[in-house]
N, CA, C, O and CB atoms as a CASP TS submission, in Angstrom:
PFRMAT TS
TARGET T0000
AUTHOR 0000-0000-0000
METHOD Language model
MODEL 1
PARENT N/A
ATOM      1  N   MET     1      18.888 -11.167   4.407  1.00  0.00           N
ATOM      2  CA  MET     1      18.655  -9.975   5.156  1.00  0.00           C
ATOM      3  C   MET     1      17.761  -9.090   4.316  1.00  0.00           C
ATOM      4  O   MET     1      17.916  -9.003   3.098  1.00  0.00           O
ATOM      5  CB  MET     1      19.977  -9.273   5.535  1.00  0.00           C
ATOM      6  N   TRP     2      16.796  -8.414   4.996  1.00  0.00           N
ATOM      7  CA  TRP     2      15.902  -7.482   4.325  1.00  0.00           C
ATOM      8  C   TRP     2      16.043  -6.154   4.946  1.00  0.00           C
ATOM      9  O   TRP     2      16.350  -6.042   6.133  1.00  0.00           O
ATOM     10  CB  TRP     2      14.462  -7.938   4.375  1.00  0.00           C
ATOM     11  N   GLU     3      15.818  -5.107   4.147  1.00  0.00           N
ATOM     12  CA  GLU     3      15.872  -3.758   4.654  1.00  0.00           C
ATOM     13  C   GLU     3      14.605  -3.044   4.238  1.00  0.00           C
ATOM     14  O   GLU     3      14.130  -3.246   3.120  1.00  0.00           O
ATOM     15  CB  GLU     3      17.126  -3.017   4.147  1.00  0.00           C
ATOM     16  N   ALA     4      14.033  -2.203   5.116  1.00  0.00           N
ATOM     17  CA  ALA     4      12.841  -1.438   4.793  1.00  0.00           C
ATOM     18  C   ALA     4      13.041   0.022   5.119  1.00  0.00           C
ATOM     19  O   ALA     4      13.969   0.375   5.846  1.00  0.00           O
ATOM     20  CB  ALA     4      11.636  -1.982   5.536  1.00  0.00           C
ATOM     21  N   ASP     5      12.184   0.876   4.592  1.00  0.00           N
ATOM     22  CA  ASP     5      12.308   2.299   4.805  1.00  0.00           C
ATOM     23  C   ASP     5      12.038   2.661   6.304  1.00  0.00           C
ATOM     24  O   ASP     5      12.607   3.617   6.830  1.00  0.00           O
ATOM     25  CB  ASP     5      11.328   3.054   3.864  1.00  0.00           C
ATOM     26  N   ASP     6      11.178   1.891   6.953  1.00  0.00           N
ATOM     27  CA  ASP     6      10.943   2.118   8.357  1.00  0.00           C
ATOM     28  C   ASP     6      10.517   0.795   8.983  1.00  0.00           C
ATOM     29  O   ASP     6      10.222  -0.182   8.295  1.00  0.00           O
ATOM     30  CB  ASP     6       9.875   3.223   8.579  1.00  0.00           C
ATOM     31  N   HIS     7      10.498   0.804  10.313  1.00  0.00           N
ATOM     32  CA  HIS     7      10.279  -0.443  11.031  1.00  0.00           C
ATOM     33  C   HIS     7       8.885  -1.004  10.814  1.00  0.00           C
ATOM     34  O   HIS     7       8.704  -2.219  10.741  1.00  0.00           O
ATOM     35  CB  HIS     7      10.515  -0.237  12.498  1.00  0.00           C
ATOM     36  N   ASN     8       7.882  -0.103  10.708  1.00  0.00           N
ATOM     37  CA  ASN     8       6.507  -0.510  10.486  1.00  0.00           C
ATOM     38  C   ASN     8       6.402  -1.275   9.114  1.00  0.00           C
ATOM     39  O   ASN     8       5.761  -2.322   9.027  1.00  0.00           O
ATOM     40  CB  ASN     8       5.557   0.758  10.514  1.00  0.00           C
ATOM     41  N   ALA     9       7.022  -0.741   8.107  1.00  0.00           N
ATOM     42  CA  ALA     9       6.966  -1.403   6.796  1.00  0.00           C
ATOM     43  C   ALA     9       7.544  -2.804   6.861  1.00  0.00           C
ATOM     44  O   ALA     9       6.994  -3.723   6.255  1.00  0.00           O
ATOM     45  CB  ALA     9       7.716  -0.582   5.748  1.00  0.00           C
ATOM     46  N   TYR    10       8.668  -2.990   7.600  1.00  0.00           N
ATOM     47  CA  TYR    10       9.305  -4.296   7.755  1.00  0.00           C
ATOM     48  C   TYR    10       8.344  -5.236   8.519  1.00  0.00           C
ATOM     49  O   TYR    10       8.154  -6.385   8.123  1.00  0.00           O
ATOM     50  CB  TYR    10      10.683  -4.160   8.510  1.00  0.00           C
ATOM     51  N   GLN    11       7.754  -4.745   9.594  1.00  0.00           N
ATOM     52  CA  GLN    11       6.845  -5.546  10.358  1.00  0.00           C
ATOM     53  C   GLN    11       5.638  -6.007   9.540  1.00  0.00           C
ATOM     54  O   GLN    11       5.196  -7.149   9.671  1.00  0.00           O
ATOM     55  CB  GLN    11       6.394  -4.780  11.552  1.00  0.00           C
ATOM     56  N   LEU    12       5.111  -5.128   8.707  1.00  0.00           N
ATOM     57  CA  LEU    12       3.957  -5.514   7.851  1.00  0.00           C
ATOM     58  C   LEU    12       4.371  -6.598   6.865  1.00  0.00           C
ATOM     59  O   LEU    12       3.595  -7.515   6.597  1.00  0.00           O
ATOM     60  CB  LEU    12       3.397  -4.276   7.076  1.00  0.00           C
ATOM     61  N   LEU    13       5.587  -6.507   6.319  1.00  0.00           N
ATOM     62  CA  LEU    13       6.101  -7.533   5.391  1.00  0.00           C
ATOM     63  C   LEU    13       6.143  -8.898   6.078  1.00  0.00           C
ATOM     64  O   LEU    13       5.621  -9.882   5.555  1.00  0.00           O
ATOM     65  CB  LEU    13       7.519  -7.148   4.876  1.00  0.00           C
ATOM     66  N   ILE    14       6.779  -8.946   7.273  1.00  0.00           N
ATOM     67  CA  ILE    14       6.905 -10.184   7.980  1.00  0.00           C
ATOM     68  C   ILE    14       5.555 -10.784   8.387  1.00  0.00           C
ATOM     69  O   ILE    14       5.341 -11.989   8.255  1.00  0.00           O
ATOM     70  CB  ILE    14       7.753  -9.976   9.180  1.00  0.00           C
ATOM     71  N   ASP    15       4.657  -9.946   8.876  1.00  0.00           N
ATOM     72  CA  ASP    15       3.294 -10.386   9.237  1.00  0.00           C
ATOM     73  C   ASP    15       2.592 -10.998   7.999  1.00  0.00           C
ATOM     74  O   ASP    15       1.951 -12.044   8.096  1.00  0.00           O
ATOM     75  CB  ASP    15       2.453  -9.175   9.806  1.00  0.00           C
ATOM     76  N   ALA    16       2.723 -10.336   6.855  1.00  0.00           N
ATOM     77  CA  ALA    16       2.078 -10.845   5.658  1.00  0.00           C
ATOM     78  C   ALA    16       2.714 -12.185   5.218  1.00  0.00           C
ATOM     79  O   ALA    16       1.985 -13.101   4.840  1.00  0.00           O
ATOM     80  CB  ALA    16       2.171  -9.800   4.523  1.00  0.00           C
ATOM     81  N   LEU    17       4.043 -12.316   5.258  1.00  0.00           N
ATOM     82  CA  LEU    17       4.688 -13.559   4.852  1.00  0.00           C
ATOM     83  C   LEU    17       4.309 -14.710   5.761  1.00  0.00           C
ATOM     84  O   LEU    17       4.293 -15.851   5.298  1.00  0.00           O
ATOM     85  CB  LEU    17       6.190 -13.391   4.838  1.00  0.00           C
ATOM     86  N   ARG    18       4.009 -14.485   6.997  1.00  0.00           N
ATOM     87  CA  ARG    18       3.626 -15.582   7.939  1.00  0.00           C
ATOM     88  C   ARG    18       2.381 -16.250   7.439  1.00  0.00           C
ATOM     89  O   ARG    18       2.174 -17.431   7.718  1.00  0.00           O
ATOM     90  CB  ARG    18       3.395 -15.049   9.392  1.00  0.00           C
ATOM     91  N   GLU    19       1.580 -15.587   6.748  1.00  0.00           N
ATOM     92  CA  GLU    19       0.310 -16.143   6.264  1.00  0.00           C
ATOM     93  C   GLU    19       0.391 -16.841   4.890  1.00  0.00           C
ATOM     94  O   GLU    19      -0.640 -17.217   4.333  1.00  0.00           O
ATOM     95  CB  GLU    19      -0.705 -15.041   6.190  1.00  0.00           C
ATOM     96  N   THR    20       1.610 -17.017   4.339  1.00  0.00           N
ATOM     97  CA  THR    20       1.790 -17.604   3.035  1.00  0.00           C
ATOM     98  C   THR    20       2.583 -18.914   3.164  1.00  0.00           C
ATOM     99  O   THR    20       3.285 -19.136   4.150  1.00  0.00           O
ATOM    100  CB  THR    20       2.501 -16.613   2.090  1.00  0.00           C
ATOM    101  N   PRO    21       2.453 -19.781   2.133  1.00  0.00           N
ATOM    102  CA  PRO    21       3.273 -20.988   2.101  1.00  0.00           C
ATOM    103  C   PRO    21       4.782 -20.685   2.046  1.00  0.00           C
ATOM    104  O   PRO    21       5.593 -21.533   2.419  1.00  0.00           O
ATOM    105  CB  PRO    21       2.879 -21.836   0.907  1.00  0.00           C
ATOM    106  N   PHE    22       5.169 -19.459   1.575  1.00  0.00           N
ATOM    107  CA  PHE    22       6.564 -19.103   1.514  1.00  0.00           C
ATOM    108  C   PHE    22       7.235 -19.246   2.845  1.00  0.00           C
ATOM    109  O   PHE    22       8.395 -19.652   2.908  1.00  0.00           O
ATOM    110  CB  PHE    22       6.723 -17.718   1.015  1.00  0.00           C
ATOM    111  N   TRP    23       6.534 -18.919   3.929  1.00  0.00           N
ATOM    112  CA  TRP    23       7.124 -18.868   5.308  1.00  0.00           C
ATOM    113  C   TRP    23       7.670 -20.247   5.666  1.00  0.00           C
ATOM    114  O   TRP    23       8.769 -20.308   6.217  1.00  0.00           O
ATOM    115  CB  TRP    23       6.046 -18.410   6.388  1.00  0.00           C
ATOM    116  N   ASP    24       7.016 -21.307   5.405  1.00  0.00           N
ATOM    117  CA  ASP    24       7.446 -22.637   5.869  1.00  0.00           C
ATOM    118  C   ASP    24       8.076 -23.512   4.820  1.00  0.00           C
ATOM    119  O   ASP    24       8.733 -24.494   5.165  1.00  0.00           O
ATOM    120  CB  ASP    24       6.302 -23.352   6.431  1.00  0.00           C
ATOM    121  N   ARG    25       7.903 -23.200   3.553  1.00  0.00           N
ATOM    122  CA  ARG    25       8.393 -24.099   2.496  1.00  0.00           C
ATOM    123  C   ARG    25       9.792 -23.686   1.978  1.00  0.00           C
ATOM    124  O   ARG    25      10.626 -24.561   1.745  1.00  0.00           O
ATOM    125  CB  ARG    25       7.389 -24.120   1.324  1.00  0.00           C
ATOM    126  N   TYR    26      10.057 -22.435   1.798  1.00  0.00           N
ATOM    127  CA  TYR    26      11.238 -22.037   1.024  1.00  0.00           C
ATOM    128  C   TYR    26      12.419 -21.616   1.901  1.00  0.00           C
ATOM    129  O   TYR    26      13.518 -21.460   1.368  1.00  0.00           O
ATOM    130  CB  TYR    26      10.876 -20.902   0.095  1.00  0.00           C
ATOM    131  N   PHE    27      12.265 -21.430   3.167  1.00  0.00           N
ATOM    132  CA  PHE    27      13.383 -21.194   4.104  1.00  0.00           C
ATOM    133  C   PHE    27      13.005 -21.624   5.492  1.00  0.00           C
ATOM    134  O   PHE    27      11.834 -21.808   5.825  1.00  0.00           O
ATOM    135  CB  PHE    27      13.797 -19.715   4.113  1.00  0.00           C
ATOM    136  N   GLN    28      14.015 -21.776   6.276  1.00  0.00           N
ATOM    137  CA  GLN    28      13.830 -22.183   7.678  1.00  0.00           C
ATOM    138  C   GLN    28      14.093 -21.030   8.602  1.00  0.00           C
ATOM    139  O   GLN    28      15.153 -20.407   8.535  1.00  0.00           O
ATOM    140  CB  GLN    28      14.745 -23.352   8.036  1.00  0.00           C
ATOM    141  N   VAL    29      13.154 -20.737   9.458  1.00  0.00           N
ATOM    142  CA  VAL    29      13.326 -19.668  10.465  1.00  0.00           C
ATOM    143  C   VAL    29      14.204 -20.230  11.564  1.00  0.00           C
ATOM    144  O   VAL    29      13.784 -21.119  12.304  1.00  0.00           O
ATOM    145  CB  VAL    29      11.936 -19.162  11.045  1.00  0.00           C
ATOM    146  N   VAL    30      15.420 -19.719  11.676  1.00  0.00           N
ATOM    147  CA  VAL    30      16.375 -20.168  12.648  1.00  0.00           C
ATOM    148  C   VAL    30      16.323 -19.379  13.932  1.00  0.00           C
ATOM    149  O   VAL    30      16.401 -19.927  15.032  1.00  0.00           O
ATOM    150  CB  VAL    30      17.729 -20.105  12.080  1.00  0.00           C
ATOM    151  N   ASP    31      16.189 -18.081  13.765  1.00  0.00           N
ATOM    152  CA  ASP    31      16.196 -17.227  14.955  1.00  0.00           C
ATOM    153  C   ASP    31      15.409 -15.991  14.638  1.00  0.00           C
ATOM    154  O   ASP    31      15.455 -15.494  13.513  1.00  0.00           O
ATOM    155  CB  ASP    31      17.642 -16.866  15.406  1.00  0.00           C
ATOM    156  N   LEU    32      14.681 -15.480  15.617  1.00  0.00           N
ATOM    157  CA  LEU    32      13.917 -14.205  15.429  1.00  0.00           C
ATOM    158  C   LEU    32      14.627 -13.179  16.349  1.00  0.00           C
ATOM    159  O   LEU    32      14.945 -13.445  17.509  1.00  0.00           O
ATOM    160  CB  LEU    32      12.303 -14.368  15.810  1.00  0.00           C
ATOM    161  N   LEU    33      14.843 -12.038  15.772  1.00  0.00           N
ATOM    162  CA  LEU    33      15.388 -10.902  16.564  1.00  0.00           C
ATOM    163  C   LEU    33      14.177  -9.936  16.721  1.00  0.00           C
ATOM    164  O   LEU    33      13.735  -9.315  15.755  1.00  0.00           O
ATOM    165  CB  LEU    33      16.694 -10.170  15.820  1.00  0.00           C
ATOM    166  N   VAL    34      13.687  -9.840  17.902  1.00  0.00           N
ATOM    167  CA  VAL    34      12.524  -9.044  18.122  1.00  0.00           C
ATOM    168  C   VAL    34      12.852  -7.585  18.071  1.00  0.00           C
ATOM    169  O   VAL    34      13.719  -7.105  18.801  1.00  0.00           O
ATOM    170  CB  VAL    34      11.897  -9.389  19.414  1.00  0.00           C
ATOM    171  N   GLY    35      12.147  -6.862  17.194  1.00  0.00           N
ATOM    172  CA  GLY    35      12.393  -5.483  17.009  1.00  0.00           C
ATOM    173  C   GLY    35      11.237  -4.554  17.512  1.00  0.00           C
ATOM    174  O   GLY    35      11.396  -3.351  17.719  1.00  0.00           O
ATOM    175  N   THR    36      10.076  -5.216  17.687  1.00  0.00           N
ATOM    176  CA  THR    36       8.891  -4.485  18.183  1.00  0.00           C
ATOM    177  C   THR    36       8.339  -5.257  19.315  1.00  0.00           C
ATOM    178  O   THR    36       7.938  -6.408  19.142  1.00  0.00           O
ATOM    179  CB  THR    36       7.812  -4.273  17.085  1.00  0.00           C
ATOM    180  N   GLU    37       8.301  -4.671  20.469  1.00  0.00           N
ATOM    181  CA  GLU    37       7.846  -5.345  21.654  1.00  0.00           C
ATOM    182  C   GLU    37       6.381  -5.803  21.475  1.00  0.00           C
ATOM    183  O   GLU    37       5.498  -4.973  21.255  1.00  0.00           O
ATOM    184  CB  GLU    37       7.994  -4.423  22.878  1.00  0.00           C
ATOM    185  N   ASN    38       6.141  -7.049  21.565  1.00  0.00           N
ATOM    186  CA  ASN    38       4.797  -7.656  21.501  1.00  0.00           C
ATOM    187  C   ASN    38       4.149  -7.444  20.184  1.00  0.00           C
ATOM    188  O   ASN    38       2.919  -7.439  20.123  1.00  0.00           O
ATOM    189  CB  ASN    38       3.909  -7.108  22.574  1.00  0.00           C
ATOM    190  N   GLY    39       4.881  -7.267  19.115  1.00  0.00           N
ATOM    191  CA  GLY    39       4.274  -7.061  17.807  1.00  0.00           C
ATOM    192  C   GLY    39       3.417  -8.237  17.365  1.00  0.00           C
ATOM    193  O   GLY    39       2.337  -8.062  16.801  1.00  0.00           O
ATOM    194  N   TYR    40       3.908  -9.417  17.629  1.00  0.00           N
ATOM    195  CA  TYR    40       3.146 -10.645  17.219  1.00  0.00           C
ATOM    196  C   TYR    40       1.854 -10.718  17.982  1.00  0.00           C
ATOM    197  O   TYR    40       0.815 -11.023  17.397  1.00  0.00           O
ATOM    198  CB  TYR    40       3.974 -11.949  17.466  1.00  0.00           C
ATOM    199  N   ALA    41       1.881 -10.443  19.295  1.00  0.00           N
ATOM    200  CA  ALA    41       0.669 -10.455  20.132  1.00  0.00           C
ATOM    201  C   ALA    41      -0.327  -9.453  19.623  1.00  0.00           C
ATOM    202  O   ALA    41      -1.513  -9.761  19.497  1.00  0.00           O
ATOM    203  CB  ALA    41       1.004 -10.160  21.597  1.00  0.00           C
ATOM    204  N   ARG    42       0.128  -8.267  19.332  1.00  0.00           N
ATOM    205  CA  ARG    42      -0.798  -7.215  18.811  1.00  0.00           C
ATOM    206  C   ARG    42      -1.393  -7.614  17.498  1.00  0.00           C
ATOM    207  O   ARG    42      -2.584  -7.386  17.288  1.00  0.00           O
ATOM    208  CB  ARG    42      -0.077  -5.873  18.646  1.00  0.00           C
ATOM    209  N   THR    43      -0.637  -8.200  16.594  1.00  0.00           N
ATOM    210  CA  THR    43      -1.144  -8.568  15.299  1.00  0.00           C
ATOM    211  C   THR    43      -2.186  -9.649  15.374  1.00  0.00           C
ATOM    212  O   THR    43      -3.168  -9.615  14.632  1.00  0.00           O
ATOM    213  CB  THR    43      -0.037  -9.001  14.428  1.00  0.00           C
ATOM    214  N   TYR    44      -1.993 -10.616  16.262  1.00  0.00           N
ATOM    215  CA  TYR    44      -2.887 -11.749  16.376  1.00  0.00           C
ATOM    216  C   TYR    44      -3.846 -11.718  17.549  1.00  0.00           C
ATOM    217  O   TYR    44      -4.537 -12.703  17.810  1.00  0.00           O
ATOM    218  CB  TYR    44      -2.101 -12.957  16.455  1.00  0.00           C
ATOM    219  N   GLY    45      -3.899 -10.589  18.270  1.00  0.00           N
ATOM    220  CA  GLY    45      -4.817 -10.414  19.384  1.00  0.00           C
ATOM    221  C   GLY    45      -4.562 -11.334  20.515  1.00  0.00           C
ATOM    222  O   GLY    45      -5.501 -11.802  21.159  1.00  0.00           O
ATOM    223  N   LEU    46      -3.257 -11.625  20.794  1.00  0.00           N
ATOM    224  CA  LEU    46      -2.904 -12.523  21.892  1.00  0.00           C
ATOM    225  C   LEU    46      -2.348 -11.697  23.072  1.00  0.00           C
ATOM    226  O   LEU    46      -1.983 -10.529  22.936  1.00  0.00           O
ATOM    227  CB  LEU    46      -1.859 -13.593  21.417  1.00  0.00           C
ATOM    228  N   ASP    47      -2.303 -12.378  24.247  1.00  0.00           N
ATOM    229  CA  ASP    47      -1.676 -11.763  25.397  1.00  0.00           C
ATOM    230  C   ASP    47      -0.187 -11.638  25.154  1.00  0.00           C
ATOM    231  O   ASP    47       0.455 -12.509  24.567  1.00  0.00           O
ATOM    232  CB  ASP    47      -1.954 -12.568  26.671  1.00  0.00           C
ATOM    233  N   ALA    48       0.321 -10.550  25.615  1.00  0.00           N
ATOM    234  CA  ALA    48       1.786 -10.337  25.431  1.00  0.00           C
ATOM    235  C   ALA    48       2.613 -11.272  26.327  1.00  0.00           C
ATOM    236  O   ALA    48       2.245 -11.562  27.466  1.00  0.00           O
ATOM    237  CB  ALA    48       2.160  -8.857  25.744  1.00  0.00           C
ATOM    238  N   VAL    49       3.698 -11.712  25.791  1.00  0.00           N
ATOM    239  CA  VAL    49       4.640 -12.527  26.544  1.00  0.00           C
ATOM    240  C   VAL    49       5.589 -11.647  27.321  1.00  0.00           C
ATOM    241  O   VAL    49       6.203 -10.754  26.736  1.00  0.00           O
ATOM    242  CB  VAL    49       5.416 -13.456  25.618  1.00  0.00           C
ATOM    243  N   THR    50       5.727 -11.854  28.568  1.00  0.00           N
ATOM    244  CA  THR    50       6.619 -10.999  29.387  1.00  0.00           C
ATOM    245  C   THR    50       7.581 -11.831  30.152  1.00  0.00           C
ATOM    246  O   THR    50       7.343 -13.020  30.365  1.00  0.00           O
ATOM    247  CB  THR    50       5.826 -10.125  30.350  1.00  0.00           C
ATOM    248  N   THR    51       8.673 -11.239  30.577  1.00  0.00           N
ATOM    249  CA  THR    51       9.619 -11.939  31.426  1.00  0.00           C
ATOM    250  C   THR    51       9.629 -11.243  32.790  1.00  0.00           C
ATOM    251  O   THR    51       9.378 -10.045  32.922  1.00  0.00           O
ATOM    252  CB  THR    51      11.052 -11.965  30.783  1.00  0.00           C
ATOM    253  N   VAL    52       9.933 -12.067  33.792  1.00  0.00           N
ATOM    254  CA  VAL    52       9.960 -11.524  35.131  1.00  0.00           C
ATOM    255  C   VAL    52      11.372 -11.681  35.668  1.00  0.00           C
ATOM    256  O   VAL    52      11.911 -12.788  35.651  1.00  0.00           O
ATOM    257  CB  VAL    52       8.920 -12.225  36.051  1.00  0.00           C
ATOM    258  N   SER    53      11.970 -10.636  36.130  1.00  0.00           N
ATOM    259  CA  SER    53      13.283 -10.719  36.829  1.00  0.00           C
ATOM    260  C   SER    53      13.099 -11.113  38.283  1.00  0.00           C
ATOM    261  O   SER    53      12.226 -10.623  38.999  1.00  0.00           O
ATOM    262  CB  SER    53      14.037  -9.367  36.751  1.00  0.00           C
ATOM    263  N   THR    54      13.980 -12.034  38.679  1.00  0.00           N
ATOM    264  CA  THR    54      13.879 -12.431  40.105  1.00  0.00           C
ATOM    265  C   THR    54      15.115 -11.974  40.859  1.00  0.00           C
ATOM    266  O   THR    54      15.226 -12.208  42.062  1.00  0.00           O
ATOM    267  CB  THR    54      13.707 -13.976  40.248  1.00  0.00           C
TER
END
């Protein structure tokens, strides 16, 4: 578990780690708890993933 001074600092850390060998070699990502809506899409210039209630 990691703790940061603010959510933006934590998001920057995670985004930076994704681009390193550390992300896939030294631990296994089991579950992601989304704390920023569409943060991944914003970082990588992708369309946001949305859900539709029926």
